[in-house]
C-alpha positions in Angstrom: 0.0 0.0 0.0 1.2 3.5 -0.7 0.3 4.8 2.7 2.5 2.1 4.3 5.4 3.2 2.3 4.7 6.9 3.3 4.4 5.9 6.9 7.6 3.9 7.0 9.5 6.6 5.3 8.3 9.3 7.7 8.8 7.1 10.7 12.4 6.6 10.0 12.8 10.4 9.9 10.6 11.3 12.9 12.2 12.8 16.0 12.0 10.1 18.8 11.9 12.6 21.6 8.3 13.6 20.6 7.2 10.1 21.1 9.0 9.5 24.4 7.8 12.8 25.9 4.2 12.2 24.9 4.3 8.6 26.2 5.9 9.5 29.6 3.5 12.5 30.1 0.6 10.1 29.5 1.9 7.6 32.0 2.6 10.2 34.7 -0.9 11.6 34.3 -2.6 8.2 34.6 -4.1 7.2 38.0 -2.7 3.8 39.2 -6.1 2.0 38.9 -6.2 3.0 35.2 -2.6 2.2 34.3 -3.4 -1.2 32.6 -6.0 0.5 30.3 -3.5 3.3 29.6 -0.8 0.8 28.6 -3.1 -1.2 26.4 -4.0 2.1 24.5 -0.5 3.4 24.2 0.2 2.2 20.6 -2.9 4.0 19.3 -1.9 7.2 21.2 1.7 7.0 19.9 0.4 6.5 16.3 -1.9 9.5 16.8 0.9 11.6 18.2 3.2 10.6 15.3 0.6 11.4 12.6 -0.1 14.8 14.2 3.6 15.6 14.4 4.1 14.7 10.8 1.0 16.5 9.5 -0.2 13.3 8.0 -3.3 13.7 5.8 -6.6 12.6 7.3 -7.2 9.5 5.2 -3.7 8.1 6.0 -4.2 9.0 9.6 -7.5 7.1 9.8 -6.2 4.0 8.0 -3.1 3.9 10.2 -5.0 4.4 13.5 -7.5 1.7 12.5 -4.7 -0.8 11.8 -2.9 0.1 15.0 -6.2 -0.3 17.0 -6.8 -3.7 15.5 -3.2 -4.8 16.3 -3.5 -3.5 19.9 -6.8 -5.3 20.4 -5.4 -8.5 19.1 -2.2 -8.3 21.2 -4.3 -7.5 24.4 -6.6 -10.4 23.7 -3.7 -12.8 23.1 -2.0 -11.6 26.3 -5.1 -12.0 28.5 -6.3 -15.4 27.2 
């Protein structure tokens, strides 16, 4: 897919500190009793942060977030069963 090529190309050139700062800020702001939910949602949040930082077009953003959401749900399901 063309969007996958664009995503991978931009990911290689994205500043890592943007991701790390956003991730740590989210963890620090999360109450202890919600930490498990927060960690399970982190991949979607990181993908959203990345697409915003890169000014990704809306169609690409939605496709990427849908794929990341499916992947996160699958991983969570496999880890808890």
